[in-house]
NULOMI-894371 format. One record per residue: x, y, z of N, C-alpha, C in turn; residue in three letters. Coordinates in steps of 0.2 Angstrom, whole numbers, padded with zeros to 4 digits, always signed. Example, Ala and Ser with C-alpha at 12.3 -4.5 7.8 and 13.67 -1.06 7.14 Angstrom:
+0066-0028+0039+0062-0022+0039+0066-0016+0039ALA +0064-0011+0035+0068-0005+0036+0064+0000+0039SER 
END
This chain:
-0659-0238+0391-0657-0244+0387-0653-0249+0391UNK -0655-0255+0391-0652-0260+0395-0645-0262+0393UNK -0641-0264+0398-0634-0265+0397-0633-0272+0395UNK -0628-0274+0391-0626-0280+0389-0624-0284+0396UNK -0626-0290+0396-0624-0294+0402-0617-0296+0402UNK -0613-0296+0407-0606-0298+0407-0605-0305+0405UNK -0601-0305+0400-0599-0312+0397-0592-0313+0397UNK -0590-0319+0397-0583-0321+0396-0579-0320+0403UNK -0573-0323+0403-0569-0323+0408-0561-0323+0407UNK -0557-0320+0410-0550-0321+0409-0546-0325+0415UNK -0541-0328+0413-0538-0332+0418-0530-0334+0415UNK -0526-0335+0420-0519-0337+0418-0518-0345+0417UNK -0514-0347+0413-0513-0354+0412-0505-0354+0409UNK -0503-0360+0410-0495-0361+0408-0495-0368+0404UNK -0489-0369+0402-0487-0375+0398-0484-0381+0403UNK -0484-0380+0409-0481-0385+0413-0485-0392+0413UNK -0481-0397+0413-0484-0404+0413-0484-0407+0419UNK -0488-0412+0420-0489-0416+0426-0484-0423+0425UNK -0485-0427+0429-0480-0433+0429-0482-0438+0423UNK -0488-0437+0420-0490-0441+0414-0490-0437+0407UNK -0487-0431+0407-0486-0428+0401-0491-0424+0399UNK -0496-0422+0404-0502-0419+0402-0501-0411+0405UNK -0503-0406+0401-0503-0400+0403-0507-0398+0409UNK -0504-0394+0414-0508-0392+0420-0513-0387+0419UNK -0511-0383+0413-0515-0377+0411-0516-0372+0417UNK -0523-0370+0419-0524-0366+0424-0523-0369+0432UNK -0521-0375+0431-0521-0378+0438-0514-0379+0441UNK -0509-0376+0437-0503-0376+0440-0502-0372+0446UNK -0499-0375+0451-0498-0371+0458-0493-0366+0457UNK -0489-0366+0452-0484-0360+0452-0488-0354+0450UNK -0494-0354+0447-0498-0348+0445-0500-0345+0451UNK -0501-0348+0457-0503-0345+0463-0497-0342+0467UNK -0492-0345+0466-0486-0343+0470-0482-0337+0466UNK -0482-0338+0459-0478-0333+0455-0483-0329+0451UNK -0483-0322+0452-0487-0318+0448-0485-0318+0440UNK -0478-0319+0439-0476-0319+0432-0476-0325+0428UNK -0478-0330+0432-0479-0337+0428-0485-0337+0424UNK -0484-0340+0418-0489-0342+0413-0492-0335+0409UNK -0497-0336+0405-0499-0331+0401-0507-0330+0402UNK -0509-0325+0400-0517-0323+0401-0520-0326+0396UNK -0527-0329+0397-0531-0331+0392-0538-0329+0393UNK -0542-0328+0388-0549-0327+0389-0553-0332+0386UNK -0559-0333+0388-0564-0337+0386-0571-0335+0386UNK -0574-0335+0380-0581-0332+0379-0585-0336+0375UNK -0592-0337+0377-0596-0340+0373-0600-0335+0368UNK -0600-0338+0362-0602-0334+0356-0609-0336+0355UNK -0612-0332+0350-0620-0335+0348-0619-0342+0345UNK -0624-0346+0347-0624-0353+0344-0625-0352+0336UNK -0621-0357+0333-0622-0358+0325-0624-0364+0323UNK -0630-0364+0320-0633-0370+0318-0635-0374+0324UNK -0637-0371+0329-0639-0375+0335-0634-0377+0339UNK -0627-0376+0338-0622-0378+0342-0618-0373+0345UNK -0616-0375+0352-0613-0369+0356-0606-0368+0353UNK -0604-0362+0353-0597-0360+0351-0594-0356+0356UNK -0588-0358+0358-0584-0355+0363-0577-0353+0360UNK -0575-0347+0361-0568-0344+0359-0564-0344+0364UNK -0558-0347+0364-0553-0346+0368-0546-0344+0365UNK -0543-0339+0368-0537-0336+0365-0532-0335+0371UNK -0526-0337+0370-0521-0336+0375-0515-0332+0373UNK -0510-0332+0377-0503-0329+0376-0503-0322+0377UNK -0508-0319+0381-0507-0312+0382-0503-0310+0389UNK -0499-0305+0389-0494-0304+0393-0498-0301+0400UNK -0504-0298+0399-0507-0295+0405-0515-0296+0405UNK -0518-0296+0410-0525-0297+0410-0529-0292+0407UNK -0526-0286+0406-0529-0280+0403-0529-0281+0395UNK -0523-0284+0393-0523-0286+0386-0529-0291+0384UNK -0529-0296+0388-0534-0301+0387-0541-0299+0387UNK -0542-0294+0392-0549-0291+0392-0551-0287+0386UNK -0546-0283+0384-0547-0279+0378-0548-0283+0372UNK -0545-0288+0371-0546-0292+0365-0553-0296+0366UNK -0555-0298+0372-0561-0301+0373-0567-0296+0371UNK -0566-0290+0373-0571-0284+0372-0572-0283+0364UNK -0566-0284+0361-0566-0283+0354-0570-0288+0350UNK -0569-0294+0353-0573-0300+0350-0581-0299+0352UNK -0582-0297+0357-0590-0296+0359-0592-0290+0355UNK -0588-0285+0354-0591-0279+0350-0592-0281+0343UNK -0587-0285+0341-0587-0287+0334-0593-0292+0333UNK -0595-0295+0338-0601-0300+0337-0608-0295+0336UNK -0608-0290+0340-0613-0285+0339-0614-0282+0332UNK -0608-0280+0330-0607-0276+0323-0607-0282+0317UNK -0606-0287+0319-0604-0292+0313-0597-0293+0310UNK -0593-0289+0314-0586-0288+0312-0581-0290+0317UNK -0577-0295+0316-0572-0296+0321-0565-0294+0318UNK -0561-0289+0322-0555-0288+0319-0550-0291+0324UNK -0546-0296+0322-0541-0299+0326-0535-0295+0326UNK -0533-0292+0332-0528-0288+0332-0521-0292+0333UNK -0522-0298+0333-0515-0302+0333-0513-0305+0326UNK -0518-0304+0321-0516-0306+0314-0512-0300+0311UNK -0506-0302+0309-0503-0297+0305-0504-0297+0297UNK -0502-0292+0294-0504-0291+0287-0500-0297+0283UNK -0494-0299+0285-0490-0304+0283-0494-0310+0283UNK -0496-0313+0289-0499-0319+0290-0506-0319+0285UNK -0509-0314+0286-0516-0313+0282-0515-0314+0274UNK -0510-0311+0272-0508-0311+0265-0507-0318+0263UNK -0503-0321+0266-0501-0328+0265-0507-0333+0266UNK -0511-0332+0270-0517-0336+0271-0522-0335+0265UNK -0522-0329+0263-0526-0327+0257-0524-0330+0251UNK -0517-0330+0250-0514-0333+0244-0515-0341+0244UNK -0515-0344+0250-0516-0351+0250-0523-0353+0249UNK -0528-0349+0250-0535-0350+0249-0536-0349+0242UNK -0533-0345+0238-0534-0343+0231-0531-0348+0226UNK -0526-0352+0229-0521-0355+0224-0525-0360+0220UNK -0530-0363+0222-0534-0368+0218-0538-0365+0213UNK -0540-0359+0214-0545-0356+0209-0542-0351+0204UNK -0535-0350+0205-0532-0345+0200-0527-0349+0195UNK -0527-0346+0189-0522-0349+0184-0515-0349+0187UNK -0511-0354+0185-0504-0353+0188-0500-0347+0187UNK -0501-0344+0180-0498-0338+0179-0500-0332+0184UNK -0507-0332+0185-0510-0326+0189-0508-0327+0196UNK -0507-0334+0198-0505-0335+0206-0498-0333+0206UNK -0494-0335+0201-0487-0333+0202-0486-0325+0202UNK -0490-0321+0198-0490-0314+0199-0492-0312+0206UNK -0497-0315+0208-0499-0312+0215-0494-0314+0221UNK -0491-0320+0220-0486-0322+0225-0480-0318+0224UNK -0478-0315+0218-0473-0311+0218-0474-0304+0221UNK -0480-0302+0220-0482-0295+0223-0482-0296+0231UNK -0485-0301+0233-0485-0302+0240-0479-0302+0244UNK -0474-0307+0241-0468-0309+0244-0462-0304+0243UNK -0462-0301+0237-0457-0296+0235-0458-0289+0238UNK -0465-0287+0238-0466-0279+0240-0471-0279+0245UNK -0477-0282+0246-0482-0281+0251-0480-0283+0258UNK -0477-0289+0258-0475-0291+0265-0469-0287+0268UNK -0464-0286+0264-0458-0281+0266-0461-0274+0268UNK -0466-0272+0265-0468-0265+0266-0473-0264+0271UNK -0478-0269+0271-0484-0269+0277-0484-0275+0281UNK -0480-0280+0280-0481-0286+0283-0481-0285+0291UNK -0477-0280+0294-0477-0280+0301-0482-0277+0304UNK -0487-0273+0300-0493-0270+0303-0498-0275+0306UNK -0501-0274+0311-0507-0278+0313-0512-0277+0308UNK -0516-0282+0306-0521-0281+0300-0526-0275+0301UNK -0529-0274+0308-0533-0269+0308-0530-0262+0309UNK -0524-0262+0310-0519-0255+0311-0517-0253+0304UNK -0518-0256+0298-0516-0253+0292-0520-0248+0290UNK -0517-0242+0288-0521-0236+0286-0519-0234+0279UNK -0524-0230+0276-0523-0228+0270-0516-0224+0269UNK -0515-0220+0274-0509-0216+0274-0502-0220+0274UNK -0502-0226+0276-0497-0231+0275-0496-0232+0268UNK -0501-0234+0265-0501-0236+0258-0499-0230+0253UNK -0502-0224+0255-0500-0218+0251-0493-0216+0251UNK -0491-0217+0257-0483-0216+0259-0479-0221+0254UNK -0481-0227+0254-0477-0232+0251-0477-0230+0243UNK -0483-0228+0241-0484-0226+0234-0479-0221+0232UNK -0479-0216+0236-0475-0210+0235-0468-0212+0235UNK -0466-0216+0239-0459-0219+0239-0457-0222+0232UNK -0462-0226+0230-0461-0230+0224-0460-0225+0218UNK -0464-0220+0218-0464-0215+0212-0458-0211+0212UNK -0455-0209+0218-0449-0206+0219-0443-0210+0217UNK -0444-0216+0218-0438-0221+0215-0439-0223+0207UNK -0445-0219+0204-0446-0220+0197-0447-0228+0196UNK -0451-0231+0200-0454-0238+0198-0459-0237+0193UNK -0460-0242+0189-0465-0242+0184-0472-0241+0186UNK -0476-0237+0183-0482-0236+0185-0487-0242+0185UNK -0486-0246+0179-0490-0252+0179-0488-0257+0185UNK -0482-0258+0187-0480-0262+0192-0483-0260+0199UNK -0482-0253+0200-0486-0251+0207-0493-0252+0206UNK -0496-0251+0200-0504-0252+0200-0505-0259+0202UNK -0501-0264+0199-0503-0271+0200-0502-0273+0208UNK -0496-0270+0211-0495-0272+0218-0501-0269+0222UNK -0503-0263+0221-0508-0260+0226-0514-0264+0224UNK -0516-0265+0218-0522-0268+0216-0522-0276+0219UNK -0517-0279+0220-0516-0285+0223-0518-0284+0231UNK -0516-0279+0234-0517-0278+0241-0524-0276+0242UNK -0527-0272+0237-0534-0271+0238-0538-0277+0237UNK -0537-0281+0232-0541-0287+0232-0540-0292+0238UNK -0534-0292+0241-0534-0296+0247-0538-0294+0253UNK -0537-0287+0253-0541-0283+0259-0549-0284+0258UNK -0551-0284+0252-0558-0285+0250-0560-0291+0253UNK -0556-0296+0252-0558-0303+0255-0558-0302+0263UNK -0554-0299+0266-0555-0298+0273-0561-0294+0275UNK -0563-0290+0271-0570-0286+0272-0576-0291+0272UNK -0575-0294+0266-0581-0299+0264-0582-0305+0270UNK -0576-0307+0273-0577-0312+0278-0577-0309+0285UNK -0579-0302+0285-0580-0299+0292-0574-0299+0296UNK -0568-0298+0293-0562-0298+0297-0559-0291+0297UNK -0563-0287+0293-0561-0279+0293-0567-0275+0292UNK -0567-0269+0295-0573-0265+0295-0573-0261+0288UNK -0567-0260+0285-0566-0256+0279-0560-0258+0276UNK -0559-0257+0269-0553-0258+0266-0549-0252+0265UNK -0543-0252+0269-0539-0246+0268-0536-0244+0261UNK -0536-0250+0257-0533-0249+0250-0538-0247+0245UNK -0544-0247+0247-0550-0246+0242-0549-0239+0238UNK -0547-0234+0241-0546-0228+0237-0539-0226+0236UNK -0534-0230+0238-0527-0229+0237-0524-0232+0231UNK -0528-0235+0227-0525-0238+0221-0524-0233+0216UNK -0519-0232+0213-0517-0227+0208-0522-0228+0201UNK -0523-0223+0197-0527-0224+0191-0523-0229+0187UNK -0527-0233+0183-0524-0238+0179-0520-0235+0173UNK -0514-0236+0172-0510-0233+0167-0513-0236+0160UNK -0513-0231+0155-0515-0232+0149-0511-0237+0145UNK -0513-0242+0142-0509-0247+0139-0506-0244+0133UNK -0499-0246+0132-0496-0243+0127-0499-0246+0120UNK -0498-0242+0115-0501-0244+0109-0497-0250+0106UNK -0500-0255+0104-0497-0261+0101-0494-0260+0094UNK -0488-0262+0093-0485-0262+0087-0488-0268+0083UNK -0490-0266+0077-0492-0272+0072-0489-0271+0066UNK -0489-0277+0062-0486-0277+0055-0492-0275+0050UNK -0490-0272+0045-0494-0271+0040-0494-0278+0036UNK -0500-0279+0032-0500-0285+0028-0494-0287+0024UNK -0490-0281+0021-0484-0283+0017-0479-0285+0022UNK -0478-0282+0028-0473-0284+0032-0474-0291+0035UNK -0480-0293+0036-0482-0300+0039-0480-0305+0033UNK -0482-0303+0027-0481-0307+0021-0473-0308+0020UNK -0470-0303+0021-0462-0303+0020-0459-0308+0026UNK -0461-0307+0031-0459-0311+0037-0460-0319+0035UNK -0466-0320+0034-0468-0327+0032-0464-0330+0027UNK -0463-0326+0021-0459-0328+0016-0452-0329+0018UNK -0449-0325+0022-0442-0326+0024-0442-0332+0028UNK -0446-0333+0033-0446-0339+0037-0446-0346+0033UNK -0451-0346+0028-0452-0352+0023-0446-0353+0019UNK -0443-0347+0016-0437-0349+0011-0430-0350+0015UNK -0429-0347+0021-0423-0347+0023-0422-0352+0029UNK -0428-0354+0032-0428-0358+0038-0432-0365+0036UNK -0438-0364+0034-0442-0370+0032-0443-0375+0038UNK -0443-0372+0043-0444-0377+0049-0451-0377+0052UNK -0452-0380+0058-0459-0380+0061-0461-0373+0063UNK -0456-0369+0065-0458-0362+0067-0460-0358+0061UNK -0459-0359+0055-0461-0356+0050-0469-0357+0049UNK -0470-0364+0050-0478-0365+0050-0481-0363+0056UNK -0478-0363+0062-0481-0361+0068-0483-0353+0067UNK -0479-0349+0064-0480-0342+0063-0486-0341+0058UNK -0485-0346+0053-0491-0346+0048-0498-0347+0051UNK -0498-0351+0056-0504-0353+0060-0506-0347+0064UNK -0502-0344+0067-0503-0339+0072-0506-0333+0068UNK -0503-0331+0062-0505-0325+0058-0511-0327+0054UNK -0512-0333+0053-0518-0335+0049-0524-0336+0052UNK -0524-0337+0059-0530-0339+0063-0531-0334+0069UNK -0526-0330+0071-0526-0326+0076-0526-0329+0083UNK -0523-0336+0083-0522-0339+0089-0517-0336+0094UNK -0518-0337+0100-0513-0334+0105-0507-0339+0106UNK -0502-0336+0108-0496-0340+0109-0497-0347+0113UNK -0500-0346+0119-0501-0352+0123-0506-0357+0119UNK -0510-0355+0115-0515-0359+0112-0512-0363+0106UNK -0508-0360+0103-0505-0364+0097-0499-0368+0099UNK -0496-0367+0105-0491-0371+0108-0494-0377+0111UNK -0500-0377+0113-0504-0382+0116-0508-0386+0112UNK -0508-0384+0105-0512-0387+0100-0511-0395+0099UNK -0515-0399+0100-0514-0406+0099-0517-0409+0092UNK -0514-0414+0089-0517-0416+0083-0524-0420+0084UNK -0526-0421+0090-0533-0424+0091-0538-0419+0090UNK -0536-0412+0091-0540-0406+0090-0540-0403+0083UNK -0536-0406+0079-0535-0403+0072-0539-0408+0067UNK -0544-0405+0064-0548-0409+0059-0547-0406+0052UNK -0542-0409+0049-0540-0407+0042-0545-0408+0037UNK -0549-0414+0037-0554-0415+0032-0560-0410+0033UNK -0561-0407+0039-0566-0402+0039-0563-0395+0039UNK -0556-0394+0038-0554-0388+0039-0555-0384+0045UNK -0555-0387+0050-0557-0384+0057-0551-0387+0062UNK -0551-0383+0067-0547-0385+0073-0551-0382+0079UNK -0550-0386+0085-0553-0384+0091-0548-0382+0096UNK -0549-0376+0099-0545-0374+0105-0547-0377+0111UNK -0544-0381+0114-0545-0385+0120-0540-0383+0126UNK -0534-0382+0124-0529-0381+0129-0525-0374+0128UNK -0522-0372+0133-0517-0367+0132-0511-0368+0137UNK -0506-0366+0134-0499-0368+0138-0496-0361+0141UNK -0494-0362+0147-0491-0356+0151-0485-0359+0154UNK -0480-0354+0154-0473-0356+0157-0473-0351+0163UNK -0472-0354+0169-0472-0350+0175-0465-0347+0176UNK -0464-0340+0176-0457-0337+0177-0452-0341+0172UNK -0455-0342+0165-0451-0345+0161-0447-0352+0163UNK -0451-0355+0168-0448-0361+0170-0453-0367+0169UNK -0457-0369+0174-0461-0375+0174-0467-0373+0169UNK -0469-0378+0165-0474-0377+0160-0480-0381+0162UNK -0486-0377+0161-0492-0380+0163-0497-0379+0157UNK -0501-0385+0156-0507-0385+0152-0513-0385+0155UNK -0517-0380+0153-0524-0379+0156-0529-0377+0151UNK -0535-0377+0153-0541-0374+0149-0540-0367+0148UNK -0543-0364+0142-0543-0357+0142-0547-0354+0148UNK -0545-0347+0149-0548-0343+0155-0556-0343+0154UNK -0558-0342+0148-0566-0341+0148-0569-0346+0143UNK -0575-0347+0144-0579-0352+0140-0578-0350+0132UNK -0578-0344+0131-0578-0342+0124-0571-0344+0121UNK -0566-0345+0125-0559-0347+0122-0559-0354+0120UNK -0563-0358+0122-0564-0365+0119-0569-0365+0113UNK -0566-0365+0107-0571-0364+0102-0567-0367+0095UNK -0571-0368+0090-0569-0370+0083-0566-0364+0079UNK -0561-0365+0076-0558-0360+0072-0557-0363+0065UNK -0559-0359+0060-0559-0361+0053-0551-0360+0050UNK -0550-0364+0045-0543-0364+0043-0543-0362+0035UNK -0539-0357+0034-0538-0355+0027-0533-0360+0023UNK -0533-0359+0017-0529-0364+0013-0521-0363+0015UNK -0519-0357+0016-0512-0356+0019-0511-0360+0025UNK -0515-0359+0030-0514-0363+0036-0515-0371+0035UNK -0520-0372+0031-0520-0380+0029-0514-0382+0026UNK -0511-0378+0022-0504-0381+0019-0499-0382+0024UNK -0499-0377+0029-0494-0377+0035-0495-0383+0039UNK -0501-0384+0041-0503-0390+0045-0502-0397+0041UNK -0503-0397+0035-0502-0403+0031-0494-0405+0031UNK -0490-0400+0030-0483-0400+0030-0481-0403+0037UNK -0483-0400+0042-0481-0403+0048-0483-0410+0050UNK -0490-0412+0048-0492-0418+0048-0488-0423+0044UNK -0486-0421+0038-0481-0426+0035-0475-0427+0038UNK -0472-0422+0041-0465-0422+0044-0466-0427+0050UNK -0471-0426+0054-0471-0430+0060-0473-0437+0059UNK -0477-0438+0053-0478-0445+0052-0472-0449+0049UNK -0469-0445+0045-0463-0449+0043-0457-0450+0048UNK -0457-0446+0054-0452-0447+0059-0455-0452+0064UNK -0461-0454+0064-0464-0459+0068-0463-0466+0064UNK -0460-0471+0068-0459-0477+0065-0465-0481+0063UNK -0471-0479+0067-0478-0482+0064-0482-0478+0060UNK -0479-0472+0059-0483-0467+0055-0489-0464+0058UNK -0488-0463+0065-0494-0461+0069-0494-0453+0069UNK -0500-0450+0070-0500-0443+0071-0503-0441+0077UNK -0499-0440+0083-0502-0439+0089-0498-0434+0093UNK -0500-0432+0099-0497-0427+0103-0497-0420+0101UNK -0493-0416+0102-0493-0409+0100-0491-0408+0093UNK -0494-0403+0090-0493-0401+0083-0486-0398+0083UNK -0484-0394+0087-0478-0391+0087-0474-0392+0093UNK -0469-0396+0092-0465-0399+0098-0458-0401+0096UNK -0454-0403+0102-0447-0405+0101-0448-0412+0098UNK -0442-0415+0096-0442-0421+0093-0445-0426+0098UNK -0444-0425+0105-0446-0430+0109-0453-0429+0112UNK -0456-0424+0109-0464-0423+0110-0465-0418+0115UNK -0460-0416+0118-0461-0410+0124-0462-0404+0120UNK -0466-0400+0124-0468-0393+0121-0463-0388+0120UNK -0464-0384+0115-0459-0379+0114-0459-0374+0120UNK -0454-0370+0122-0454-0366+0127-0456-0359+0124UNK -0461-0355+0127-0462-0349+0124-0457-0344+0123UNK -0452-0343+0128-0446-0339+0127-0442-0341+0121UNK -0441-0347+0120-0437-0349+0114-0441-0347+0108UNK -0447-0348+0107-0450-0346+0101-0450-0338+0101UNK -0451-0334+0106-0451-0327+0106-0443-0325+0103UNK -0438-0328+0106-0431-0327+0103-0430-0328+0096UNK -0433-0333+0093-0433-0335+0086-0437-0330+0082UNK -0443-0327+0085-0446-0322+0081-0442-0316+0081UNK -0439-0314+0086-0435-0308+0086-0429-0308+0081UNK -0426-0314+0082-0420-0315+0077-0422-0314+0070UNK -0427-0317+0068-0430-0317+0061-0432-0310+0059UNK -0435-0307+0064-0438-0300+0063-0432-0295+0062UNK -0426-0296+0066-0420-0292+0065-0417-0293+0058UNK -0417-0299+0055-0414-0300+0049-0417-0297+0043UNK -0424-0295+0044-0428-0292+0039-0428-0284+0041UNK -0426-0282+0047-0427-0275+0049-0434-0273+0049UNK -0438-0277+0052-0445-0276+0053-0446-0273+0060UNK -0452-0270+0061-0453-0267+0068-0453-0273+0072UNK -0450-0271+0078-0449-0277+0084-0456-0278+0087UNK -0458-0284+0087-0465-0286+0090-0464-0292+0094UNK -0469-0294+0098-0469-0300+0102-0474-0305+0100UNK -0474-0311+0102-0478-0316+0100-0486-0314+0100UNK -0488-0311+0106-0494-0309+0106-0496-0304+0101UNK -0491-0300+0099-0493-0295+0093-0494-0298+0087UNK -0492-0305+0086-0494-0308+0080-0502-0309+0080UNK -0505-0310+0086-0513-0310+0086-0516-0303+0084UNK -0512-0298+0087-0514-0291+0086-0514-0290+0078UNK -0509-0291+0075-0508-0291+0069-0513-0294+0064UNK -0515-0300+0066-0520-0304+0062-0527-0300+0063UNK -0528-0298+0069-0535-0294+0070-0535-0288+0066UNK -0530-0284+0067-0529-0278+0063-0530-0278+0055UNK -0527-0283+0053-0528-0285+0046-0535-0286+0044UNK -0538-0290+0048-0545-0292+0047-0549-0285+0047UNK -0548-0281+0052-0552-0275+0052-0550-0270+0046UNK -0544-0270+0044-0542-0266+0039-0545-0268+0032UNK -0546-0274+0032-0549-0278+0026-0557-0277+0026UNK -0560-0274+0031-0567-0273+0031-0571-0278+0034UNK -0568-0283+0037-0572-0288+0040-0576-0285+0046UNK -0582-0286+0047-0586-0284+0053-0583-0285+0059UNK -0583-0280+0064-0580-0281+0070-0583-0287+0074UNK -0589-0288+0073-0592-0294+0076-0589-0301+0074UNK -0588-0301+0068-0584-0307+0065-0577-0308+0068UNK -0574-0302+0068-0567-0302+0071-0567-0305+0078UNK -0572-0302+0082-0572-0304+0089-0574-0312+0090UNK -0578-0314+0085-0580-0321+0086-0573-0325+0083UNK -0570-0323+0079-0564-0327+0076-0559-0327+0082UNK -0558-0322+0085-0553-0321+0091-0555-0324+0097UNK -0562-0326+0097-0565-0329+0103-0564-0325+0109UNK -0566-0318+0108-0567-0314+0114-0574-0315+0117UNK -0574-0315+0124-0580-0316+0127-0586-0311+0126UNK -0583-0304+0125-0588-0299+0124-0585-0294+0118UNK -0590-0292+0114-0587-0287+0108-0583-0282+0110UNK -0585-0279+0116-0581-0273+0118-0573-0274+0119UNK -0572-0280+0121-0564-0282+0121-0561-0281+0114UNK -0564-0283+0109-0561-0282+0103-0561-0275+0100UNK -0566-0271+0102-0566-0264+0100-0561-0260+0104UNK -0560-0261+0110-0555-0258+0114-0548-0260+0113UNK -0547-0266+0110-0540-0268+0109-0537-0267+0102UNK -0542-0268+0097-0540-0267+0090-0543-0262+0086UNK -0548-0259+0088-0552-0254+0083-0547-0248+0081UNK -0542-0247+0085-0538-0241+0084-0532-0242+0081UNK -0530-0248+0079-0523-0249+0078-0521-0248+0070UNK -0526-0248+0066-0525-0246+0059-0528-0239+0058UNK -0524-0234+0056-0527-0227+0055-0533-0227+0050UNK -0532-0231+0044-0537-0231+0039-0543-0236+0041UNK -0543-0239+0046-0549-0243+0048-0556-0241+0048UNK -0556-0234+0050-0563-0230+0050-0564-0226+0043UNK -0560-0227+0038-0561-0223+0032-0568-0224+0030UNK -0570-0231+0029-0577-0233+0026-0582-0229+0030UNK -0582-0229+0037-0587-0226+0041-0588-0218+0039UNK -0582-0215+0040-0582-0208+0039-0584-0206+0032UNK -0582-0210+0026-0584-0208+0020-0591-0209+0018UNK -0594-0215+0022-0601-0216+0021-0605-0211+0024UNK -0603-0208+0030-0606-0202+0033-0606-0196+0029UNK -0600-0194+0026-0600-0189+0021-0604-0189+0015UNK -0604-0195+0012-0609-0197+0006-0616-0195+0008UNK -0618-0198+0014-0625-0197+0016-0627-0190+0017UNK -0623-0185+0020-0624-0179+0021-0624-0175+0014UNK -0619-0177+0010-0619-0174+0003-0625-0175-0001UNK -0627-0181+0000-0633-0183-0004-0640-0180-0002UNK -0640-0179+0005-0646-0175+0008-0645-0168+0006UNK -0639-0164+0005-0639-0158+0003-0641-0157-0004UNK -0639-0162-0008-0641-0161-0015-0648-0163-0016UNK -0651-0166-0012-0659-0167-0013-0662-0161-0011UNK -0660-0157-0005-0663-0151-0004-0662-0146-0009UNK -0657-0145-0012-0655-0140-0018-0660-0142-0023UNK -0661-0148-0025-0666-0149-0030-0673-0148-0029UNK -0675-0148-0023-0682-0146-0021-0683-0138-0020UNK -0678-0135-0019-0679-0128-0018-0681-0124-0025UNK -0686-0120-0026-0688-0117-0032-0682-0112-0034UNK -0681-0111-0040-0675-0106-0043-0678-0102-0048UNK -0677-0095-0049-0678-0091-0054-0685-0090-0056UNK -0686-0086-0061-0693-0085-0063-0698-0090-0066UNK -0693-0096-0068-0697-0101-0071-0702-0104-0066UNK -0700-0103-0059-0704-0106-0054-0710-0102-0052UNK -0711-0095-0054-0716-0091-0052-0722-0092-0057UNK -0728-0091-0053-0735-0092-0056-0735-0087-0062UNK -0739-0089-0068-0740-0085-0074-0745-0080-0072UNK -0744-0074-0075-0749-0068-0074-0755-0070-0078UNK -0761-0067-0076-0768-0069-0079-0768-0065-0085UNK 
END
């Protein structure tokens, strides 16, 4: 087998300047007189890309051996298609990865990734060189977090974020393998959502209408009457409400980053942008809000957000949640969150016998499996119709068989 031709070279250079302010680089005379002056650099020609010559230069190495070792890694990586840069730390890589993903992630998602990176991953693994990170380091950290009784969901999200980032390094040929690939703990089972029964939901709406009669009473009516999510109803504009057609269109969703800055953006999926039908109850609530806002506007205009502060600014999700909990406590109802209102609406539809496909379409889920996984189990009586139908079919088959079986002497042939 032929040997690879010798490629690349190593040399010393420094940052000394000449009289015109230009770096002397490898031509500084002190490099000849002083062995400790300057740093080692390697230079190697790589395979042409799109017909253009490519040269890689990297400096800052303390010894010639370090520069030669890194140059050899570059050449070996060229042969394998993977180049592991031993000067890149996990901290610098994670920050570069975050910066590259910022434009394509939803603000809340990016904030979650950033918190995992800055709060946990960099303090734990940031000092490692990227190619030196091993599964044992990740497993040791997970064991430490479990011993500290950290939440399973939190640990899962942190390690999943690390796995996602390192997958990018593998895909971009910066790592041979992902050390976090098999280190992510099993995904914790989601806690069963608390939902109100129809009686509890009706009592809450009645209490809000009789004792408060404010825009939040109408907001809760819209959420429970349509299954809209918190961000969707808070971002609802009058331009997307068509009262004459008894329809509204979900075009925007609102997100508060760490309960701070508010963002309006499009829903995450194409299925999220869709028309929603309005029941008479919801129509009444929207007509009431329309009348209040038109009367408050000097020109009687109806524009901007449906649910907003008097100056037109959006309601903060945390404040709406606080009001929900306050009114829930007054009635001694089961404690739920804003998203649980959507769960309650879906569960009531399922319990009333609405086909799961129609429920999924109403909630604008991208796939039917999402609806089944989230809501199919929430009401214990939701499957009664199915098991009763199964029992009736079996009972009917058994009765038909008994009628077909001959019984007694009446069924015997007569003697000649």
